[in-house]
Every structure is written in structure tokens, then in C-alpha cells.
N, C-alpha and C positions, 0 to 999 in steps of 0.2 A: 510342142512334139515332148510327148514324156520320153522320161530316162529310163533306162535299165542299166542294172548292172547284175552278171552273170559268170557269176562262180561255177565252173566246173572242169573237173581234172582230164577229162579225155578231152585230149586238144582237136580231133574231129569234129568231134560232137561240140564242143567249144566252138569251133566256127562256124559250123553248119547252123545254132541257133541267134549269134551273131549274123548271116547273112539274111535270114529269114525274118528277125527284129527289124534290122534296116530298113530291109524292101515293105516290110508293113509301117513304117514311120517311126519307127525308137531311136531315139540317142542311145547309143547300144556303149558301154563300156564292157570289156572283158577282166575273168582274175581265175589264174588259171589253177591259184591256191587261193588259202583261208590269208596268205600274209601281204598275198598284191591286194587282196580286195579291201584286205584290213585297213591298212595303210593309203589307201585308195581313200575311205569313207573320213579315216581322223584325219586326213594330210585337205581334202578339199570338194570329194564328190558324194554329193546326199542325192540318190537315184529316190526319183519315183517307185523306181520299183525294185527288188532287188529279186533274184531267181537260185537261189544253189542248190548244189548236190550235196548228198548229204555223204557218204563214203566217198573220202581225200586222205593224202597223206598227210600226218602231222596233226593237225586239228580238223575231225568231224565238222559237217553244217550245224550243228546244232549247238556245237563249242564257239561256232563263227555268231551264229544267231544270237548266245547268249552275251558278247561282246557288243553290238551292234544295234540290237534290238532299243535297247536304251538311248543311243545314242541317234539315232533314223526315226522319228516320232511321228514323221507323217508318210513314211516309205511301207507299202505294200509287201507285204514277204510271201513266198512261196518257195517251195519245196518240189526238187523236180530229181526222181532218186528210182532207184528198182528196188530199193528195200520195201517190203510190204508188209513185214512180219507185227505183231501186234504192237510189240514194246515201242519199235521206232515209230508207231501211228500214235501212239499212247504220248511218246515224249514231246511227239509234236505239238499238240496240244498247252506244253506249257508257253508255246510261242504265240504271237499275233500272226498266226501265218492263214493265209488267204485259200491257200489251196496244196495239199498234199498231192501232189502226182506221180504217178508212176510211170515213169516213161517208157515201159514196152507197151505199156496200154495206149499213146499218144503220140502222132505223130510230132515233128518240132512245130509243122504250121497250125496244129490243132492246139500245142500250148502256146502258143501265140491264141489265139483266138479266145482261149481261157483267160488269162492276162488282162487281151482287151474287156473283156465283159468287165471287169471292175474299176476301168477307168473311168 
């Protein structure tokens, strides 16, 4: 069973992704912000997949990726955001991101299908 860590600051959306990924056969862990995610990763959890939002309080998803990409050598990274400006898309190219998914363009189930295509 592949594991996924979902980092999303919108609680309702985080819970929705958690349910859909679990129903699709993933071992799901969730983090409401970068601190929770970073603490999980630095202490014990090495996910197969990491799905992160960009716009979050305190530290954004790009800053989180800067901290964790060197630690998680085998993890596949996905960004899920409503940011679609050229600066965000360009900044994403600095990281080994499999897909930059625009939230408003895909249902949560379609997001799961995109992620599954990389397993």
C-alpha cells in the first residue's frame, strides 16, 4: 500500500483528500501546516508520495519543499494549488515535482488518479 502525506491548510479539503486517497488504497497521513509535516518527516514518516499546497500560513509549500526534498530522496512530489501564475510555475521547476496540479481544474478523485499514474 503506497503512503501519501497530504499538506493542506484548508481543513475541509484536507479531510476530503484524506477520505478519497484512503478509499483508493493509500496509507494516508495529513498535516494542516508545514510544521506538522516537517515534524512527521524529520522524526519518522517517509512517504512514497507528498502532496502539498503552496499558499499556507507561516511557511509556504515551496519553502517546505526546500527543507524536505533533500531528506526524502525516494518520495514523489506533487503540488496542488490554485496558484497558476507564471512565477509559481517557474519556481516549481526548481523542485523534482511530478505535477503542478491546479485545484480548480481537477476534482479530488482526478487528483488521486493523476498521483496513481506515477506509482
